[in-house]
N, C-alpha and C positions, 0 to 999 in steps of 0.2 A: 260500452254505450259503442255500436256499430261503426261502421265507415260512413262521412259522405262524400259523396256521388255532386259536385256541380255540373250539372249538363248543357252544354250549348241550345240555347231556345231554339234554335230550329229543329232541333232532333224531337219536340215534342208536337209540331204539327204534323212530320216524317212518321211519326209511329202513330197518330190519329187517321192519317192517310191510308195507312196501311191496313187500319183495324177496321175498314168499311169494305176491307178487299178479301176480307180473311173466309177460306173454305178449306176446311174448319179451322184452320189455326198457319202461322207462318211464325220461322225463325230467323235468326239473325245475329249479327258480331255487333259488339260494342266498342269503340278506338277511343282508345285516350292515352292520358297520362298518368302513373303514379307519382303520387309523394307521401311521405311519412305523415303530412297533417291530413291531406285529403286526394281525392282523385278525380279526371278532369276528362267529362268524355265529349269527345268533340264532333262524332261523326256515329250513327247508327246504319247498319248496311244488310239488308234482307239477302237470305241463305237465294242464289238463283235459283229458279226451277229447272226441271229436269225433264226433260221430252215425255218419258212415261209417265210422268204425275198428270200430266192432261188426258190422260185416260185410264186414270184410278176407277175401278168398279164401284158401282153405287152401293153404298151401305153404311152400317150405323159410324162415325167418324172416331176411331182411334189415335194416339200416340205409339201405337206399337209399329206402325208405317215409317215412323220418325228414321228419314236414313243419316246416319250417324257419320257414314264413311263420307258421304258426298258436303256433309256439315264441316268435318276437319278438314278434308281437301280445299275446300273454298278458304276457311280460316290459314291455311296455309300460303295458298294463293297469293289472300289480301296481306299478309304481313312481310311477302316482300316489295310491297308498295308501300310502306313506311319508313320515314326516315327516320333518324335516332329519335328517341324518346317519347315515340308513339308503339306502341303496341294494344293486343286485343287484348280488352279488359274485361272480357264478360262476351254473356250468348241472353240474349231477349227471346222471347215468345210471347205474342197474342195469338188468344184462341178463345173460342167459343166457351160457355161457362159450363158445359157439360165436361168440359176437358179440362178447368179449372183443376181437377183433384189430382190428376196426373201428372200437371206440369210442370210443379217441382222436383219432381223425383227426374224427369227427361230431363229438364236443366242440369241440373246436377249431373248426372250421365256425359252429358254433353259439355259441361267445365271441364271435367277431370279428362274428357279424351281430347278435346282440342289441344290443352295445354302439354299432354304428353306427344302428341305430334307436332308439334311447336318446338319444343325441347330438344325432339331427337336432329333437330336439324339445328341448333346452334354451337359454336366452337367456343363461346361463353359460359362462365359458369355464373349464376346470379349472386348477389353479396349476400354473408348472412341476415342483415340490417333490412334486405329488400321485402318491399309490400309484397305480400304471397296471395292476399287476397283477389278473387274474382266475383267478378256479380254476374248475380241470377236475375234478371227482370223478367217479370213475367204480367201481363197489362190482359182485362179481358173484354173484346170484345164491344160486349154488349154494354157493361156498366162504365168500361174506360176505367177502372179500379185498377192501377199499379202498385205492385207489389216488388219488393227490390231484396233481395238477400244474398251475403256473401257465402264464398267457400273457401278456404284454405287449401292449396294449390298442392301446398306442400303436404298435406297430412290427406295420407286418404280415408282416412276415420273422421273427417271433418264433418261438424253437424251445421247447418245454415245459423249465418247469423244475422240481425235485421241491418237495414244500410238507410239511410235516408236520402232520396231521389231529389234533387232539388236545379230547377231551371235557373239559366242566367243569362241576360245578354252577352253579346261580347264579348263573349269569355277569352278567346284569343288573340283579343286585339293588342296587347302591350306584349307577347311572349316574345321570349328572347332566340333567336338564330344563330345557329353557328356553324362556320362553314370550314372547309378544307380542303386542300388537294395532294393526293397521296401519291408518289411515285413507288411504283410495285415494278422489281426486278425479281421473282423467286422462280429460284431453280430446283426443282422437285424430281430426284432420282425414282427414274422405274424398276423397282426390284425385280431380278431374272428368276426367283420365285413366285411371284403374283400370275396367278391363273388368269391364261390369255388377255394378261397384259391390263389387269383392271386399273384402267386409268381415271377414272373416278373415284374409286378409294386411295389410289395414290394421290391425286390429286386431294382429297381432304383431309389426309394423313399430312402434308405438307404443308398447307393450309393451316393446319392447329398449331402447328409450329411455329408458322408465320403470325398468327394470333398473340401467339405469348409475349412476341416483339414488341409489338404493337399494344398490349397490355402492359407493356416497362417502357414505355416510352414518355419521352416528358413534353406536354402541352404549351406552349406558350398561347396564351388569348390576348390578343391585339399586341404580341411583343411581349408579354411580361409572364413569368412565371407568377404564378399565386397561388397562396395557402391553400390549399383540399375545402380546409373549413369556414373557409372566409364566404361570404355573402357574393355572389357572380357580380350583382348589381351593385357594390358598393361604394358609394363617391359618386354613382350616377344619379342624376333627375327622374322622378317621376313624377309624371303628368296624370294626374287623376283627371275624373269625370273625359278620361276620352275613350269615346265608342269606336270611335273608327280604327281598321285595320292599322298599325303602323309599327315596322318593324325594327327592332332592336338589334344590329348583324353583330357579331363578332368574329374577325378573323382570325385564327388558329393555325400555329405552323406545329408539324407532328415532327419532332427530334428522336428517331429512333436509334437505340444505342447498337452500337458497332460490333462490341465484344462484352462479355458478362465481367463483374466486378472482378477486383483482384483475388477477395476472398475465395470466389467461388472454382470449384473443380474440375476442370474437364478433361473429357475422355474422344480420343478419338474411334472410328468404327469403321471398320473396311468391309463396305457391301459389295456382293456380285451384282450389276446392272446392265438391263437391258434397252435402256436407253435413258430417258430425261425428257422432261416438262418442265418448259421456262414460260411464266408469265410474266408480259412486260406493257408496261404503260400506266397514265396516269389517273387515279379514277376520284371523283366529286363524290364528299362526303359532307350531308347537312345532319343538323338535329335542334331540335326545339325542345325552349325548358318555358314551365308555367315562370309566372311575375311576382309569384308568391314567396320572394326573400328565399330564394334558390341558393344553393353552394355549389360553390367551385367544384366540387366531386362529383356534383349529379348532374352538372353541363359535359365534365369530360368523359364520364361512362359513359352517359349518350351518345356522344362521339363517338368514342371506341368503338362500341358496338355498332354503331352506323359502317365505318371501317370496315369493319370486319364481317357483317352482313352484306355488304355491297358486294365486296368480290367473291365469296361464298355461294350468294345466291345466283349471281350471273356464271357462273363455274356449274351451277344447276340447270341452270337454265340451256345454256350450249349442249353439256350432257343430254338432256332430256330432247333436244333438237336431233342431235346426232343419231340417238336411239329411232326418233321417229323417218329419219331419213334414209340413214344404213342399218337399222336394224340391231339387237342387242348380241347378237352372237356376231359381230362383226369380226374375224381375225387375222385379214391383215397389217402389218404394222409397220408402213413407210412412214417417212420424214410426213408433218401433216401440219398447215398453217392455217389457223381457226381466227375470227374474230368474236371476240366477247361482246356481248349485248350491248349498247350504249345507255348509259343513264340520261333520263328527262324528267322534269320536274315540271308539275302541273297542278296551280292553286284551287285554292277550295274558297268558292262562292262565299265571301262576308269574315272570310278569314286571313291572318300573316301567313298560317301554314302550310304547304305546299306537301304534297304525294307526289311518288314517285313511280318510276316504272321503266322497262328496258326494252331498247329498241335493236332488233336485228337492222342493216342494213338494206335489206329488202323488202322490209315492211313497209306496206304502204300507213298513212297519216290515220286511215279510215280504222285499220284494225285495230291500232292502238284509241280509238274516240270506242270499236266496239268493246273492248277489255275494259276502258274503266266503267261503261256502261251493265256489264255483266259482273266484273267482282265489288265494284261499288259504289253500285247504281247511282253513277255520276257522269249527265253530259259533258262533255269537253269539246272547245273549239279546236280546231286545228292549230291555229293562230297561239294560242295559249300553252302549246304543249313545248318545254325550254328543252332542246338537248344542250345538257350540261361539259361534255366534254369529247376529246377527241376517241382515236380507235384504239383499243385496247388490243394485245392478242397475243392467243397461245400457240407457243410452237412444240408439237411434239417429235421430238427427235428418237432415232434408233440409232445404235452402235453400230457404222459400217463398218469396222475393223472384224477381224476375226475373234471368234471369243473368247480364244486362250491366248491372244495378244494383247486384248482389252482387259481383259482381268490380270496380269500378268501385269502391267502397264500400270493399272490403277491399284494393285496392291505394293509393289516397287515406291510408287509416291507416297502414297498415305504411309506405308513402314518408314521411309526417310523423314517425312515430315516430323511423326510421331518420336522420332529416335531424337532429332534435332532439339525436337521442344523438350523431352524428359532431360537430354543430356546437356543444355544449354548450358547450366548453371557448371557442370565439369567441364567443359571445354573452357570456358572465360577463366574457371581457377586453374587449368593446366598452361594457360596462359601466361596469365601472370607469375606461376612458379616457376617458367623457363624464362619469361624476361627476367625476374629476382635472380636465379644463377647465373643468367649472362652477367649482368652487373655485379654481381658478386666477385667472380672469376676476372672480369677486368678490372677491377679494384685492388685486390690481390695480386694479381699479375705487374702493377702497377709498382 
């Protein structure tokens, strides 16, 4: 038996409208949430048109011209705008009857390309029990026939499996939202061996280490530590028949462990550095979970990933902006302050779920509105854009001391700390032995 996709009713109308404009095909992304029992599709977003597509030569329609790179780039941009719990669930294609035969092969190729592109950017690994099926939706523009199949993206040889595509009204009306504020103060050393002071690579390595701290953190949901296998909504009343969007919000506190457990073995590493990157600020994070008996571990996992993604994404956006403004071959390495883009949230019409985006201080509201139309095919009113947080900064600091003095100071400090850590037990034992001998001498002297 294949998977079942519960689909927001408005998506059916959206796809129908697109089918009237097909020349000769249109592609797009399916956005939603996976769960062990079923998947939820809350939005469908067509692929933005490229300028050169307006000037295609007249000829028999073919899917060979499908721009795979353009579609995967769109998927990467859209994934940045999704809060925790939401992801790109698959791809769709609306095509004329003569293209139907090749449509499924094209969709299969797109699904694996999109997943490969998205997985490269992640700083977290999917859980073993996680759903890895992705949807391939094909619609005939003439007959309106809908065919939904799935492919397992963890298996490159995966074959198509049939899936049910069912529309439902007010799909997200009673979903649960979880929110938290995470204070960030990350110190990332810049290794002297890094070519051209590769800031982006060093930053990603530093965020990778930080992400493991987030994975190991303790999460308090409404002030309580809950067992991961219990139901998130246990003990809460569920109002049946409610079709109006009504958010159920849970406040979450994140407690990061300050050190490793007593059983963990730690070692000190001495590295020659040319400077450091310091990320500071407080980031707002949010995740959404379906209301069909969700487990606590599903909710925590969604929020963890939003915490990790939101910081990683804005660092990516910052470096892309620096490359655009200063060029990729910048070699001057002076002290620099940069402001990370701020996160904002925008509601989805008829839903309790909100999408997000990132805004630099000098960006006008009109630019954000244009981006929502281009990326998500959704018009946004300026008054609906809610900036969620204060400014977070990136401080890039070169070492001002001479290399030899700095390296020697670092080496001496690290060596002393390492020796103190390793020999603390011997020092205490020696002190006890000395005190014992003094008392013994005094006793016999008396």
